[in-house]
PDB file of N, CA, C and O in Angstrom, chain B, residues numbered from 101:
ATOM      1  N   UNK B 101     -15.539  25.988  24.503  1.00  0.00           N
ATOM      2  CA  UNK B 101     -15.858  24.597  24.306  1.00  0.00           C
ATOM      3  C   UNK B 101     -14.452  24.082  24.218  1.00  0.00           C
ATOM      4  O   UNK B 101     -13.539  24.569  23.550  1.00  0.00           O
ATOM      5  N   UNK B 102     -14.417  23.126  24.919  1.00  0.00           N
ATOM      6  CA  UNK B 102     -12.818  22.164  25.395  1.00  0.00           C
ATOM      7  C   UNK B 102     -12.553  21.432  23.912  1.00  0.00           C
ATOM      8  O   UNK B 102     -13.316  20.639  23.360  1.00  0.00           O
ATOM      9  N   UNK B 103     -11.353  21.881  23.454  1.00  0.00           N
ATOM     10  CA  UNK B 103     -10.926  20.706  22.479  1.00  0.00           C
ATOM     11  C   UNK B 103     -10.909  19.179  22.988  1.00  0.00           C
ATOM     12  O   UNK B 103     -10.636  18.831  24.137  1.00  0.00           O
ATOM     13  N   UNK B 104     -11.200  18.467  22.084  1.00  0.00           N
ATOM     14  CA  UNK B 104     -11.170  16.713  22.500  1.00  0.00           C
ATOM     15  C   UNK B 104      -9.909  16.348  21.844  1.00  0.00           C
ATOM     16  O   UNK B 104      -9.652  16.651  20.679  1.00  0.00           O
ATOM     17  N   UNK B 105      -9.028  15.602  22.722  1.00  0.00           N
ATOM     18  CA  UNK B 105      -7.917  14.946  22.167  1.00  0.00           C
ATOM     19  C   UNK B 105      -8.405  13.473  21.960  1.00  0.00           C
ATOM     20  O   UNK B 105      -9.144  12.911  22.768  1.00  0.00           O
ATOM     21  N   UNK B 106      -7.849  12.788  20.606  1.00  0.00           N
ATOM     22  CA  UNK B 106      -8.203  11.654  20.518  1.00  0.00           C
ATOM     23  C   UNK B 106      -7.004  10.852  20.520  1.00  0.00           C
ATOM     24  O   UNK B 106      -5.987  11.205  19.924  1.00  0.00           O
ATOM     25  N   UNK B 107      -7.099   9.802  21.163  1.00  0.00           N
ATOM     26  CA  UNK B 107      -5.955   8.515  21.022  1.00  0.00           C
ATOM     27  C   UNK B 107      -6.178   7.602  20.307  1.00  0.00           C
ATOM     28  O   UNK B 107      -7.293   7.242  19.928  1.00  0.00           O
ATOM     29  N   UNK B 108      -4.952   7.035  19.992  1.00  0.00           N
ATOM     30  CA  UNK B 108      -5.000   5.755  18.996  1.00  0.00           C
ATOM     31  C   UNK B 108      -5.506   4.607  19.805  1.00  0.00           C
ATOM     32  O   UNK B 108      -5.237   4.503  21.002  1.00  0.00           O
ATOM     33  N   UNK B 109      -6.308   3.663  19.091  1.00  0.00           N
ATOM     34  CA  UNK B 109      -6.990   2.331  19.788  1.00  0.00           C
ATOM     35  C   UNK B 109      -5.835   1.641  20.303  1.00  0.00           C
ATOM     36  O   UNK B 109      -4.764   1.483  19.716  1.00  0.00           O
ATOM     37  N   UNK B 110      -6.190   1.198  21.590  1.00  0.00           N
ATOM     38  CA  UNK B 110      -5.366   0.047  22.175  1.00  0.00           C
ATOM     39  C   UNK B 110      -5.516  -1.067  20.946  1.00  0.00           C
ATOM     40  O   UNK B 110      -6.396  -1.260  20.108  1.00  0.00           O
ATOM     41  N   UNK B 111      -4.116  -1.773  21.262  1.00  0.00           N
ATOM     42  CA  UNK B 111      -4.075  -2.968  20.490  1.00  0.00           C
ATOM     43  C   UNK B 111      -5.311  -3.968  20.531  1.00  0.00           C
ATOM     44  O   UNK B 111      -5.841  -4.450  19.529  1.00  0.00           O
ATOM     45  N   UNK B 112      -5.646  -4.177  21.705  1.00  0.00           N
ATOM     46  CA  UNK B 112      -6.937  -4.806  21.929  1.00  0.00           C
ATOM     47  C   UNK B 112      -7.970  -4.524  21.037  1.00  0.00           C
ATOM     48  O   UNK B 112      -8.459  -5.328  20.243  1.00  0.00           O
ATOM     49  N   UNK B 113      -8.351  -3.123  21.224  1.00  0.00           N
ATOM     50  CA  UNK B 113      -9.545  -2.534  20.039  1.00  0.00           C
ATOM     51  C   UNK B 113      -9.129  -2.846  18.928  1.00  0.00           C
ATOM     52  O   UNK B 113      -9.932  -3.453  18.218  1.00  0.00           O
ATOM     53  N   UNK B 114      -7.932  -2.598  18.439  1.00  0.00           N
ATOM     54  CA  UNK B 114      -7.452  -2.658  16.960  1.00  0.00           C
ATOM     55  C   UNK B 114      -7.898  -4.328  16.556  1.00  0.00           C
ATOM     56  O   UNK B 114      -8.439  -4.520  15.468  1.00  0.00           O
ATOM     57  N   UNK B 115      -7.665  -5.365  17.386  1.00  0.00           N
ATOM     58  CA  UNK B 115      -7.605  -6.505  17.345  1.00  0.00           C
ATOM     59  C   UNK B 115      -9.303  -6.804  17.277  1.00  0.00           C
ATOM     60  O   UNK B 115      -9.810  -7.507  16.403  1.00  0.00           O
ATOM     61  N   UNK B 116      -9.927  -6.257  18.167  1.00  0.00           N
ATOM     62  CA  UNK B 116     -11.454  -6.529  17.826  1.00  0.00           C
ATOM     63  C   UNK B 116     -12.298  -5.984  16.795  1.00  0.00           C
ATOM     64  O   UNK B 116     -13.476  -6.296  16.619  1.00  0.00           O
ATOM     65  N   UNK B 117     -11.628  -5.147  16.116  1.00  0.00           N
ATOM     66  CA  UNK B 117     -12.295  -4.326  15.074  1.00  0.00           C
ATOM     67  C   UNK B 117     -11.688  -5.198  14.069  1.00  0.00           C
ATOM     68  O   UNK B 117     -12.605  -5.651  13.384  1.00  0.00           O
ATOM     69  N   UNK B 118     -10.310  -5.732  13.587  1.00  0.00           N
ATOM     70  CA  UNK B 118     -10.218  -6.626  12.616  1.00  0.00           C
ATOM     71  C   UNK B 118     -11.001  -7.995  12.904  1.00  0.00           C
ATOM     72  O   UNK B 118     -11.485  -8.572  11.930  1.00  0.00           O
ATOM     73  N   UNK B 119     -11.141  -8.497  14.054  1.00  0.00           N
ATOM     74  CA  UNK B 119     -11.737  -9.801  13.817  1.00  0.00           C
ATOM     75  C   UNK B 119     -13.214  -9.596  13.649  1.00  0.00           C
ATOM     76  O   UNK B 119     -13.832 -10.509  13.101  1.00  0.00           O
ATOM     77  N   UNK B 120     -13.933  -8.425  14.078  1.00  0.00           N
ATOM     78  CA  UNK B 120     -15.250  -8.316  13.432  1.00  0.00           C
ATOM     79  C   UNK B 120     -15.452  -8.155  11.848  1.00  0.00           C
ATOM     80  O   UNK B 120     -16.329  -8.777  11.249  1.00  0.00           O
ATOM     81  N   UNK B 121     -14.475  -7.176  11.156  1.00  0.00           N
ATOM     82  CA  UNK B 121     -14.312  -7.221   9.780  1.00  0.00           C
ATOM     83  C   UNK B 121     -14.049  -8.385   9.147  1.00  0.00           C
ATOM     84  O   UNK B 121     -14.569  -8.625   8.058  1.00  0.00           O
ATOM     85  N   UNK B 122     -13.140  -9.319   9.802  1.00  0.00           N
ATOM     86  CA  UNK B 122     -12.641 -10.439   9.389  1.00  0.00           C
ATOM     87  C   UNK B 122     -14.178 -11.455   8.991  1.00  0.00           C
ATOM     88  O   UNK B 122     -14.453 -11.981   7.913  1.00  0.00           O
ATOM     89  N   UNK B 123     -15.012 -11.471  10.345  1.00  0.00           N
ATOM     90  CA  UNK B 123     -15.948 -12.014  10.285  1.00  0.00           C
ATOM     91  C   UNK B 123     -17.019 -11.974   9.680  1.00  0.00           C
ATOM     92  O   UNK B 123     -17.688 -12.993   9.504  1.00  0.00           O
ATOM     93  N   UNK B 124     -17.411 -10.693   9.212  1.00  0.00           N
ATOM     94  CA  UNK B 124     -18.151  -9.931   8.624  1.00  0.00           C
ATOM     95  C   UNK B 124     -17.997 -10.473   6.920  1.00  0.00           C
ATOM     96  O   UNK B 124     -18.728 -11.020   6.094  1.00  0.00           O
ATOM     97  N   UNK B 125     -16.783 -10.027   6.971  1.00  0.00           N
ATOM     98  CA  UNK B 125     -16.407 -10.807   5.527  1.00  0.00           C
ATOM     99  C   UNK B 125     -16.678 -12.126   5.132  1.00  0.00           C
ATOM    100  O   UNK B 125     -17.224 -12.478   4.087  1.00  0.00           O
ATOM    101  N   UNK B 126     -16.179 -12.957   6.211  1.00  0.00           N
ATOM    102  CA  UNK B 126     -16.299 -14.617   6.135  1.00  0.00           C
ATOM    103  C   UNK B 126     -17.914 -14.970   6.065  1.00  0.00           C
ATOM    104  O   UNK B 126     -18.203 -16.053   5.556  1.00  0.00           O
ATOM    105  N   UNK B 127     -18.716 -14.336   6.425  1.00  0.00           N
ATOM    106  CA  UNK B 127     -20.295 -14.524   6.599  1.00  0.00           C
ATOM    107  C   UNK B 127     -20.772 -14.282   5.270  1.00  0.00           C
ATOM    108  O   UNK B 127     -21.592 -15.008   4.709  1.00  0.00           O
ATOM    109  N   UNK B 128     -20.125 -13.004   4.646  1.00  0.00           N
ATOM    110  CA  UNK B 128     -20.713 -12.725   3.257  1.00  0.00           C
ATOM    111  C   UNK B 128     -19.900 -13.538   2.020  1.00  0.00           C
ATOM    112  O   UNK B 128     -19.882 -13.222   0.830  1.00  0.00           O
ATOM    113  N   UNK B 129     -19.221 -14.707   2.683  1.00  0.00           N
ATOM    114  CA  UNK B 129     -18.086 -15.291   1.748  1.00  0.00           C
ATOM    115  C   UNK B 129     -16.922 -15.416   1.018  1.00  0.00           C
ATOM    116  O   UNK B 129     -16.515 -16.135   0.106  1.00  0.00           O
ATOM    117  N   UNK B 130     -16.309 -14.064   2.010  1.00  0.00           N
ATOM    118  CA  UNK B 130     -15.156 -13.552   1.417  1.00  0.00           C
ATOM    119  C   UNK B 130     -14.379 -13.508   2.143  1.00  0.00           C
ATOM    120  O   UNK B 130     -14.785 -13.348   3.294  1.00  0.00           O
ATOM    121  N   UNK B 131     -12.755 -13.621   1.938  1.00  0.00           N
ATOM    122  CA  UNK B 131     -11.565 -13.284   2.542  1.00  0.00           C
ATOM    123  C   UNK B 131     -10.454 -12.800   2.035  1.00  0.00           C
ATOM    124  O   UNK B 131      -9.995 -13.194   0.963  1.00  0.00           O
ATOM    125  N   UNK B 132      -9.854 -11.787   2.850  1.00  0.00           N
ATOM    126  CA  UNK B 132      -8.645 -10.805   2.403  1.00  0.00           C
ATOM    127  C   UNK B 132      -7.510 -11.575   2.323  1.00  0.00           C
ATOM    128  O   UNK B 132      -6.957 -11.892   3.376  1.00  0.00           O
ATOM    129  N   UNK B 133      -6.951 -12.022   1.013  1.00  0.00           N
ATOM    130  CA  UNK B 133      -5.812 -12.853   1.027  1.00  0.00           C
ATOM    131  C   UNK B 133      -4.712 -12.084   0.603  1.00  0.00           C
ATOM    132  O   UNK B 133      -3.600 -12.607   0.527  1.00  0.00           O
ATOM    133  N   UNK B 134      -4.925 -10.723   0.275  1.00  0.00           N
ATOM    134  CA  UNK B 134      -3.660  -9.719  -0.678  1.00  0.00           C
ATOM    135  C   UNK B 134      -2.933  -9.227   0.488  1.00  0.00           C
ATOM    136  O   UNK B 134      -3.715  -8.662   1.253  1.00  0.00           O
ATOM    137  N   UNK B 135      -1.816  -9.230   0.878  1.00  0.00           N
ATOM    138  CA  UNK B 135      -1.026  -8.793   1.867  1.00  0.00           C
ATOM    139  C   UNK B 135      -1.311  -7.119   1.983  1.00  0.00           C
ATOM    140  O   UNK B 135      -1.714  -6.636   3.042  1.00  0.00           O
ATOM    141  N   UNK B 136      -1.074  -6.344   0.855  1.00  0.00           N
ATOM    142  CA  UNK B 136      -1.239  -4.847   1.003  1.00  0.00           C
ATOM    143  C   UNK B 136      -2.764  -4.731   1.432  1.00  0.00           C
ATOM    144  O   UNK B 136      -2.933  -4.105   2.478  1.00  0.00           O
ATOM    145  N   UNK B 137      -3.918  -5.228   0.804  1.00  0.00           N
ATOM    146  CA  UNK B 137      -4.825  -5.097   1.134  1.00  0.00           C
ATOM    147  C   UNK B 137      -5.132  -5.582   2.797  1.00  0.00           C
ATOM    148  O   UNK B 137      -6.034  -5.008   3.407  1.00  0.00           O
ATOM    149  N   UNK B 138      -4.723  -6.130   3.136  1.00  0.00           N
ATOM    150  CA  UNK B 138      -4.643  -7.129   4.667  1.00  0.00           C
ATOM    151  C   UNK B 138      -3.762  -5.724   5.652  1.00  0.00           C
ATOM    152  O   UNK B 138      -3.993  -5.341   6.799  1.00  0.00           O
ATOM    153  N   UNK B 139      -2.963  -5.344   4.877  1.00  0.00           N
ATOM    154  CA  UNK B 139      -1.950  -4.083   5.842  1.00  0.00           C
ATOM    155  C   UNK B 139      -3.102  -2.977   5.811  1.00  0.00           C
ATOM    156  O   UNK B 139      -3.454  -2.473   6.877  1.00  0.00           O
ATOM    157  N   UNK B 140      -3.672  -2.605   4.652  1.00  0.00           N
ATOM    158  CA  UNK B 140      -4.579  -1.749   4.644  1.00  0.00           C
ATOM    159  C   UNK B 140      -5.621  -1.765   5.528  1.00  0.00           C
ATOM    160  O   UNK B 140      -5.987  -0.669   5.953  1.00  0.00           O
ATOM    161  N   UNK B 141      -6.214  -2.801   5.924  1.00  0.00           N
ATOM    162  CA  UNK B 141      -7.386  -3.166   6.727  1.00  0.00           C
ATOM    163  C   UNK B 141      -6.772  -2.910   8.239  1.00  0.00           C
ATOM    164  O   UNK B 141      -7.399  -2.360   9.143  1.00  0.00           O
ATOM    165  N   UNK B 142      -5.507  -3.384   8.332  1.00  0.00           N
ATOM    166  CA  UNK B 142      -4.734  -3.209   9.707  1.00  0.00           C
ATOM    167  C   UNK B 142      -4.844  -2.049  10.040  1.00  0.00           C
ATOM    168  O   UNK B 142      -5.468  -1.839  11.080  1.00  0.00           O
ATOM    169  N   UNK B 143      -4.330  -0.982   9.345  1.00  0.00           N
ATOM    170  CA  UNK B 143      -4.008   0.483   9.324  1.00  0.00           C
ATOM    171  C   UNK B 143      -5.153   1.359   9.460  1.00  0.00           C
ATOM    172  O   UNK B 143      -5.109   2.534   9.822  1.00  0.00           O
ATOM    173  N   UNK B 144      -6.154   0.711   9.149  1.00  0.00           N
ATOM    174  CA  UNK B 144      -7.590   1.438   9.180  1.00  0.00           C
ATOM    175  C   UNK B 144      -8.206   1.073  10.693  1.00  0.00           C
ATOM    176  O   UNK B 144      -9.013   1.866  11.177  1.00  0.00           O
ATOM    177  N   UNK B 145      -7.909   0.136  11.278  1.00  0.00           N
ATOM    178  CA  UNK B 145      -8.267  -0.609  12.174  1.00  0.00           C
ATOM    179  C   UNK B 145      -7.420   0.203  13.294  1.00  0.00           C
ATOM    180  O   UNK B 145      -8.014   0.656  14.273  1.00  0.00           O
ATOM    181  N   UNK B 146      -6.011   0.381  13.133  1.00  0.00           N
ATOM    182  CA  UNK B 146      -5.224   1.025  14.145  1.00  0.00           C
ATOM    183  C   UNK B 146      -5.340   2.762  14.070  1.00  0.00           C
ATOM    184  O   UNK B 146      -4.578   3.497  14.699  1.00  0.00           O
ATOM    185  N   UNK B 147      -6.439   3.249  13.180  1.00  0.00           N
ATOM    186  CA  UNK B 147      -6.878   4.504  12.589  1.00  0.00           C
ATOM    187  C   UNK B 147      -5.548   5.315  12.240  1.00  0.00           C
ATOM    188  O   UNK B 147      -5.350   6.485  12.569  1.00  0.00           O
ATOM    189  N   UNK B 148      -4.752   4.583  11.588  1.00  0.00           N
ATOM    190  CA  UNK B 148      -3.565   5.285  10.978  1.00  0.00           C
ATOM    191  C   UNK B 148      -3.879   6.054   9.502  1.00  0.00           C
ATOM    192  O   UNK B 148      -3.197   6.936   8.980  1.00  0.00           O
ATOM    193  N   UNK B 149      -4.772   5.617   9.139  1.00  0.00           N
ATOM    194  CA  UNK B 149      -5.209   6.021   8.185  1.00  0.00           C
ATOM    195  C   UNK B 149      -6.595   5.963   7.966  1.00  0.00           C
ATOM    196  O   UNK B 149      -7.184   5.124   8.648  1.00  0.00           O
ATOM    197  N   UNK B 150      -7.513   6.880   6.911  1.00  0.00           N
ATOM    198  CA  UNK B 150      -8.995   6.836   7.055  1.00  0.00           C
ATOM    199  C   UNK B 150      -9.657   5.707   6.328  1.00  0.00           C
ATOM    200  O   UNK B 150      -8.920   5.161   5.507  1.00  0.00           O
ATOM    201  N   UNK B 151     -10.968   5.187   6.438  1.00  0.00           N
ATOM    202  CA  UNK B 151     -11.557   4.068   5.469  1.00  0.00           C
ATOM    203  C   UNK B 151     -11.147   4.885   3.840  1.00  0.00           C
ATOM    204  O   UNK B 151     -10.652   4.273   2.894  1.00  0.00           O
ATOM    205  N   UNK B 152     -11.419   6.047   3.835  1.00  0.00           N
ATOM    206  CA  UNK B 152     -11.512   6.510   2.435  1.00  0.00           C
ATOM    207  C   UNK B 152      -9.836   6.489   1.655  1.00  0.00           C
ATOM    208  O   UNK B 152      -9.499   6.176   0.513  1.00  0.00           O
ATOM    209  N   UNK B 153      -9.134   6.910   2.693  1.00  0.00           N
ATOM    210  CA  UNK B 153      -7.713   6.623   2.065  1.00  0.00           C
ATOM    211  C   UNK B 153      -7.542   5.017   1.881  1.00  0.00           C
ATOM    212  O   UNK B 153      -6.952   4.522   0.920  1.00  0.00           O
ATOM    213  N   UNK B 154      -8.037   4.399   2.753  1.00  0.00           N
ATOM    214  CA  UNK B 154      -7.648   2.705   2.554  1.00  0.00           C
ATOM    215  C   UNK B 154      -8.512   2.627   0.984  1.00  0.00           C
ATOM    216  O   UNK B 154      -7.870   2.395  -0.040  1.00  0.00           O
ATOM    217  N   UNK B 155      -9.476   2.769   0.958  1.00  0.00           N
ATOM    218  CA  UNK B 155     -10.164   2.853  -0.470  1.00  0.00           C
ATOM    219  C   UNK B 155      -9.309   3.208  -1.706  1.00  0.00           C
ATOM    220  O   UNK B 155      -9.002   2.517  -2.677  1.00  0.00           O
ATOM    221  N   UNK B 156      -9.038   4.389  -1.412  1.00  0.00           N
ATOM    222  CA  UNK B 156      -8.109   4.973  -2.586  1.00  0.00           C
ATOM    223  C   UNK B 156      -6.765   4.207  -3.077  1.00  0.00           C
ATOM    224  O   UNK B 156      -6.342   4.177  -4.232  1.00  0.00           O
ATOM    225  N   UNK B 157      -6.160   3.563  -1.874  1.00  0.00           N
ATOM    226  CA  UNK B 157      -4.859   3.132  -2.042  1.00  0.00           C
ATOM    227  C   UNK B 157      -5.288   1.704  -2.404  1.00  0.00           C
ATOM    228  O   UNK B 157      -4.569   1.028  -3.140  1.00  0.00           O
ATOM    229  N   UNK B 158      -6.643   1.141  -1.819  1.00  0.00           N
ATOM    230  CA  UNK B 158      -6.710  -0.365  -2.604  1.00  0.00           C
ATOM    231  C   UNK B 158      -6.940  -0.156  -3.988  1.00  0.00           C
ATOM    232  O   UNK B 158      -6.338  -0.844  -4.812  1.00  0.00           O
ATOM    233  N   UNK B 159      -7.648   0.613  -4.290  1.00  0.00           N
ATOM    234  CA  UNK B 159      -8.130   1.051  -5.916  1.00  0.00           C
ATOM    235  C   UNK B 159      -6.861   1.021  -6.885  1.00  0.00           C
ATOM    236  O   UNK B 159      -6.815   0.279  -7.866  1.00  0.00           O
ATOM    237  N   UNK B 160      -5.886   1.852  -6.541  1.00  0.00           N
ATOM    238  CA  UNK B 160      -4.514   1.962  -6.879  1.00  0.00           C
ATOM    239  C   UNK B 160      -3.589   0.550  -7.290  1.00  0.00           C
ATOM    240  O   UNK B 160      -2.910   0.190  -8.252  1.00  0.00           O
ATOM    241  N   UNK B 161      -4.034  -0.067  -5.827  1.00  0.00           N
ATOM    242  CA  UNK B 161      -3.407  -1.347  -5.752  1.00  0.00           C
ATOM    243  C   UNK B 161      -3.880  -2.519  -6.792  1.00  0.00           C
ATOM    244  O   UNK B 161      -3.070  -3.199  -7.422  1.00  0.00           O
ATOM    245  N   UNK B 162      -5.129  -2.647  -6.875  1.00  0.00           N
ATOM    246  CA  UNK B 162      -5.818  -3.573  -7.441  1.00  0.00           C
ATOM    247  C   UNK B 162      -5.892  -3.107  -8.873  1.00  0.00           C
ATOM    248  O   UNK B 162      -5.733  -3.915  -9.787  1.00  0.00           O
ATOM    249  N   UNK B 163      -6.185  -1.521  -9.154  1.00  0.00           N
ATOM    250  CA  UNK B 163      -6.593  -1.625 -10.582  1.00  0.00           C
ATOM    251  C   UNK B 163      -5.257  -1.064 -11.390  1.00  0.00           C
ATOM    252  O   UNK B 163      -5.283  -0.821 -12.597  1.00  0.00           O
ATOM    253  N   UNK B 164      -4.305  -0.925 -10.708  1.00  0.00           N
ATOM    254  CA  UNK B 164      -2.890  -0.526 -11.139  1.00  0.00           C
ATOM    255  C   UNK B 164      -2.887   1.048 -11.606  1.00  0.00           C
ATOM    256  O   UNK B 164      -1.844   1.575 -11.993  1.00  0.00           O
TER     257      UNK B 164
END
């Protein structure tokens, strides 16, 4: 079985992911304004960190 190598998403793909996430939040009446949380969202979109890591980091940031 051949190993698959995953490459990071292109900037266009990351932008598409961010647009979708922002639109979904907007439809629900929410907006992320905290710069730390925005950064986490962007890092997940670029696959620099997992969603689980972002949630853990966000909790530490918000809850102290």
